[in-house]
MARNUBA-281663 format. One record per residue (C-alpha): x, y, z. Coordinates in steps of 0.05 Angstrom, whole numbers, plus 32768, in hexadecimal, padded with zeros to 4 digits. Example, Ala and Ser with C-alpha at 12.3 -4.5 7.8 and 13.67 -1.06 7.14 Angstrom:
% residues 2
80F67FA6809C;81117FEB808F;
END
This chain:
% residues 543
8059842E7FA9;802084677FBC;7FF184507F83;7FF884087F9E;7FE4841B7FE8;7F9384267FD8;7F9583DB7FB7;7FC483BA7FF5;7F9D83D88026;7F5083B28020;7F6F83668014;7F93837A8053;7F588384807B;7F36834B8055;7F748320806E;7F6A833C80B9;7F23833280C3;7F2882E980A1;7F6782DE80DC;7F3482F48112;7EFC82CB80F7;7F2A828480F7;7F4682998139;7EFF829B8155;7EEB8259812E;7F2B822D8150;7F1982548193;7ED48233818A;7EFF81F0818B;7F2981F881BC;7EEA820481E9;7ED081D081CC;7F1481A481E9;7F0881BE8231;7F4C81EB821D;7F7581A7821E;7FA981B981E8;7FC2818281DA;7F7B816281CA;7F7581A88199;7FBA81978181;7FA9815B8168;7F6F81728153;7F8E81A48128;7FC081788102;7F8D815280F2;7F51817E80D5;7F7D81BF80C7;7F9A81A48082;7F5081938070;7F3081D2807E;7F6581F78062;7F7681E4801E;7FBD81F67FF7;7F9A821D7FC2;7F8582517FFA;7FCE82528012;7FE7825B7FD0;7FC382917FBD;7FDF82B67FFD;8028829B7FE6;801082C57F9E;800782FE7FBE;8037830D7FF0;806D83047FBB;8049832D7F87;804683617FBD;809783587FC2;80A3836F7F79;807683AE7F7F;80B983D97F88;80CE83B47F45;808E83B37F1E;804983D57F2D;802583987EFF;803883707F41;7FFB839E7F5B;7FCE83717F3E;7FE8832B7F45;7FEE83417F92;7F9F835F7F91;7F88831A7F70;7FB282EB7F95;7F9383087FD1;7F55830E7FBD;7F5982C47FAE;7F7382AC7FE6;7F3282D78011;7F0682B17FDD;7F2182727FEF;7F10827E803B;7ECC82988030;7EBC825F8009;7ED48234803F;7EBD825D8078;7E71825D8052;7E768210804C;7E8782048093;7E4A823080A8;7E18820D8086;7E1B81D980BD;7E0D820A8104;7E2D8200813E;7E1581C38168;7E3681E881A9;7E4A82298191;7E81825A81A9;7E76827381F0;7E9782AE8202;7EA3829B8245;7EDC82C4826D;7F11828D825C;7EFE8294821A;7F0482DA8212;7F4882E58232;7F6382A28205;7F4582CE81CE;7F63830981E9;7FAD82EF81F7;7FA782C381B1;7F9E830F8192;7FE7832981BC;800B82EB81A4;7FED82F68159;800083358162;804E8327817B;805482F48144;803E8318810C;806683598116;80A8832E8122;809F831180DC;8086834F80BD;80C8837480DB;80F7834680C7;80D28341807E;80D68395807D;812383968096;81378361805A;8112838E802C;810483D98040;80E483EB7FFF;80A883B8800A;807D83CA8050;803B83BF802A;80588376802A;807283738071;8022838F807A;800D834E8055;803B831D807C;8023833780BB;7FD5832780AA;7FEA82EA8081;800D82CD80C8;7FD682DC80EC;7FAE82AC80B8;7FDC827680A8;7FEA827380F2;7FA2827A8119;7F9882368137;7FE982388152;7FDF82788177;7FA9826B818F;7FBE823081B3;7FF6825C81CC;7FC7828E81E3;7FA482638211;7FE982408226;7FFA8285823D;7FC682868267;7FD182478288;7FEE826082CD;7FB8828982D9;7F80825B82D2;7FAA822682F1;7FA5824D8335;7F5F826F8323;7F4582228319;7F6A82088357;7F4E823F8384;7F07822B836D;7F1181DC8379;7F2981F083C0;7EF3821983D3;7ECA81E383B8;7EE481AA83E0;7EDA81D7841F;7E9881E88410;7E8A819A8406;7EAB81878444;7E7E81AF8468;7E488190844F;7E1B81518469;7E158131842E;7E2480E98418;7E4980EE83D6;7E4180B883A1;7E7280B78361;7E5E80988324;7E93808B82EB;7E9C805982AD;7EA9805B8264;7E588060825A;7E158066827C;7E37808F82B2;7DFE80CD82A3;7DC9809F829D;7DCF807782DB;7DE580B88300;7D9C80DF82E5;7D7680988302;7D9980918344;7D8980E78356;7D4A80D78343;7D41809C8372;7D6680B983A7;7D3380FE83A3;7CF280D283AF;7D0E80CA83F9;7D4B81018403;7D60814483EF;7D8E813983B6;7DC3816A8390;7DE081458351;7E17815E8318;7DE7817982D5;7DEC81608295;7E2F813F8287;7E5A816F82BC;7E91813682CF;7ECB816382D9;7EF3817C8310;7EDB81C38302;7E9E81B782F0;7E9381858327;7EAF81C58350;7E8181F4832E;7E4181D08348;7E5581CC839C;7E628217839A;7E2482278372;7DF181F68389;7E0581CF83C7;7DD781E48401;7DE381D28447;7D9D81A28443;7DB68176840B;7DC181348426;7DDB811183E6;7E0C812483BC;7E0A80FC8373;7E48810A834A;7E5B80F68300;7EA080E882FB;7EC580ED82B3;7F0D80E882A2;7F3480E78260;7F7480D28281;7F8D80B182BF;7F8A80DF8300;7F57810782F5;7F1E80E3831D;7F4B80DF8355;7F4F8126835C;7F038122834A;7EFA80EC8393;7F2E812083B5;7F01815A83A5;7EC9813583BF;7ED780F383E7;7E9B80BE83CC;7E8280858404;7E60806583CA;7E81805D8385;7E55803E8349;7E7F8026830A;7E55801982CA;7E847FFE8297;7EC27FF98273;7ED07FFB822A;7EF8801D81F2;7ED9806181F6;7F08809881FF;7F36806481F1;7F63809081C0;7F6E80C08200;7F79808C8232;7FAB80628203;7F91801A8217;7F5B7FFF823B;7F847FF2826F;7F908039827B;7F428043827B;7F35800D82AE;7F67802582DD;7F44806F82E1;7F02805D82EB;7F1C802F831D;7F3780738341;7EF880798356;7EE780328380;7F32803A839A;7F1F807A83BB;7EE3806483E4;7EE8805A8433;7EEB80168450;7EA4802F8469;7E8D803B8412;7E6F800B83E9;7E848002839C;7E4F7FF2836F;7E5E7FCB8332;7E467FB682ED;7E5C7F7382ED;7E3D7F6482A2;7E797F8D828A;7EB57F5C828F;7EE47F8682A5;7EBD7FB282D9;7EAE7F5D82F3;7EF47F5482FB;7F057F948323;7EC97F818351;7EEF7F42835A;7F2A7F5B8371;7F097F8B839D;7F177F7E83E2;7F227FC4840A;7ECB7FD48403;7E8F7FAA8403;7E787F9A83B3;7E327FA2839A;7E3B7F7C8359;7DF67F918328;7DEC7F7882E1;7DBE7F5482B2;7DE87F1782A4;7DE87EDA82E0;7E2D7EC682C5;7E487F0682F2;7E267EF78331;7E067F358338;7DE77F3F8382;7DB07F728363;7D9D7F608320;7D597F6982F5;7D387F3282D2;7CEE7F2182AB;7D037F648283;7CD77F728243;7CC47FAC821C;7C7E7FC78213;7C82800881F2;7CA7803B8206;7CAD801C824B;7CD87FE3826F;7CB67FB0829E;7CE77F8182C7;7CEE7F61830A;7D1E7F7E8336;7D4C7F4D8366;7D677F6A83A0;7DA07F3683C3;7D7E7F2A8403;7D407F0F83DA;7D1C7F4783C1;7CF77F4D8390;7CC67F85836F;7CAB7F928331;7CC97FD48300;7CA67FFA82D1;7CD3802582AD;7CCC805A8279;7D0B80498263;7D238022821D;7D5C7FEC8219;7D767FB38241;7DB27FE5824D;7D81800C8269;7D667FD88293;7DB27FD082B0;7DBE801D82C0;7D7E801B82E5;7D927FDE8311;7DDA7FFF8323;7DB380418335;7D7E800F835E;7DBC7FE1837D;7DDE802D8393;7D98804A83AF;7D8D800883D8;7DE5800983F1;7DC9804B8410;7D8A803A8433;7D4B803883FD;7D267FFA83F8;7D107FCF83BD;7CCA7FF683C1;7CE1803383BE;7D07802B8385;7CCB800A835E;7CA280408370;7CD08083835D;7CE6805B831F;7C9C806F8306;7CB180BA82FC;7CF780B482DF;7CFA80CD8299;7D2080BB8263;7D6C80E38267;7D7281148222;7D9880F681F5;7D9F80B1820D;7D70808581E7;7D3F80B781F2;7CFC80A181CC;7CDA80D881AD;7C9780D88185;7C9F81118154;7C708133811A;7C51810380F3;7C5B80C28118;7C9980BB8115;7CC4809A8153;7D0B80BF8160;7D378094818D;7D6B80CB81AB;7DA880B481B5;7DD680EE819D;7DF780FC81D4;7E3280C881C4;7E4A808281B2;7E71805381C5;7E6D800081A6;7E407FE181E1;7E0D801E81E4;7E0780198196;7E017FD2819C;7DC57FDB81CF;7DA5801881A8;7DA67FE6816F;7D827FAF8197;7D4B7FEC81A6;7D3E7FF88169;7D317FAF8150;7D057FA78185;7CD87FD8815A;7CC67F9E8137;7CA67FAB80EE;7CAC7FF580F1;7CDF801480BA;7D21801B80E8;7D4F805680CC;7D91806980F2;7DB680A380EC;7DF780AA8107;7E4180CD80F9;7E6080908119;7E8C8083815B;7EC480A38168;7F0B80A48196;7F0F80608194;7F5480648185;7F6C80278159;7F398008815E;7F0880388142;7F04802580F9;7EF17FDE810A;7EC37FF18137;7E9A80188110;7EA37FEA80D9;7E867FB28102;7E4A7FE8811B;7E3E7FE480D3;7E337F9E80D0;7E017F9F810D;7DDE7FD480EB;7DD27FA980B2;7DAB7F7A80D6;7D7F7FA480F8;7D7B7FE680C7;7D4C7FF78089;7D748038807A;7DAF80538090;7DBE80A38086;7E0F80AB8098;7E2780F180B2;7E668107809D;7E8580DD805D;7EC480D08076;7EBE80BF80BC;7E84808B80AB;7EAF80678075;7EB9802F80A3;7E69802D80B8;7E5B802D806B;7E927FEF8055;7E6B7FD3808D;7E2C7FD5807D;7E3C7FBD802D;7E6C7F7B804F;7E267F668072;7E037F6B8036;7DD97FB3803F;7DC27FD47FFD;7DEE80117FED;7DAC802D7FD4;7D97802C801A;7DCC80538034;7DCD80A4802F;7E0E80CA8047;7E0A8106805C;7E3B814D8064;7E1B815F80A3;7DDD815580D2;7DBF819480B0;7DAF816C807B;7D95812D809D;7D47814480A5;7D3C81558058;7D60810C8050;7D2D80F28085;7CF0810E8067;7CF980E38021;7CF9809F804C;7CD2809F8084;7C8480A48093;7C54809080D2;7C70805C80F8;7CB3805680EB;7CF4805B811B;7D3080868112;7D6D8080813F;7D9B80B88149;7DD580918162;7E1180C08170;7E1281108161;7E5B81228156;7E7781648171;7E8B81A28141;7ED1818B8147;7EC4814E8120;7E96816F80EE;7EB5815B80A1;
END
């Protein structure tokens, strides 16, 4: 037995090291999922089997069985060490394969992440010890088996131990979060800033950025940065950035379930509410399109009688909500006449990397606008922002002047003229069926230039995901000269749609990750070509 100990010690250290590395990887996914254990659990069920193939688990099992025979035959030492080495080698190969793609959003070791990691270690040690003691008690002649089982349990159950560790912190986290929210609510209540809330399935961030830019031409404005649209995120913005001289607070309001926007409105009671769109984006999380509509309408329901609802009537579901709203005045905006918009745009045309159109307000006023944003959908976003700005005091002339200085929103169909004269349309923030169609229309507008699309497809569309991605492929076939699909498994419906529409299979390239895209692009694009990056999935969707 003692002769076997040196052989066993090194594999045990390797197993323990791999277990810790795996725990950090799963903590990264939990952080991406915003510490929502339910969403993390669904990811584990879908992805862990693919990440840890049976061969690896089998090698660990062989090692454990062989160790249990050490007291019977010394030859089992060779089998035990070989099994453990094979297991470690498979784990290292898998880790190296994943590490070839750098994390798009690396793990941030915030206080919450460190606490979750610490609690995971406590839970892991407790579980591993319990199993090891049980094994040792059953066969006291093999203490090394107990040690190996302890480390193998930590490795095999790493994803679930991370979830349990996070759940163990839940009571303390709830208390801390509610304290932050209460402090933010009290601070905002003492402010004179008028709150303008913006929500919708898409277009929230672009509309928020445009509205903040318009209002900033005359007022002191605070806006939630980037895509800060959760209860805790908005609370932190209030506590860190709200000043006594702020006159407007423009708040993006997001949700993954009903009730979340209502809570945001209790934190930051809106005077104006902008509803941009309702479509199947995040259908997987809401369960039905009706739940999405009810969740978004919570913003309009929270408006006081003296408030104003600004609703996009180009979107049929939003139009129905505008028609049924009675408790506040409704400003209807859009580009289609059949929706009866009171604020609209006409004579829209694209000139290079600019959009030009005539903004028309409900009182008959009309002004010419030149905007450094591409696409009909961005014109609609601008019209919605202009409607909200005019509802709180800006004139159409103010809006037209301020529009001149508005910059494209990063990663929302942002045009970038790259090296070698290649134009990049960066629409990588996210994607949904309406947004993808709009992006393809912008790409079509580049005329005779070679048009290339790079996409991993659309996600979180529930039972409609495969159909929507297939239709996306059909639409792309009518516009694009070349297609680069990122991730062979998730993009299969897009490929099917392309081929069904008669697109040449030779013009379809499939890569495993975004890191391979540049080398492929280098072989097919040149000066004057246009490349559309449509969506970029987070690390928890990497293949």
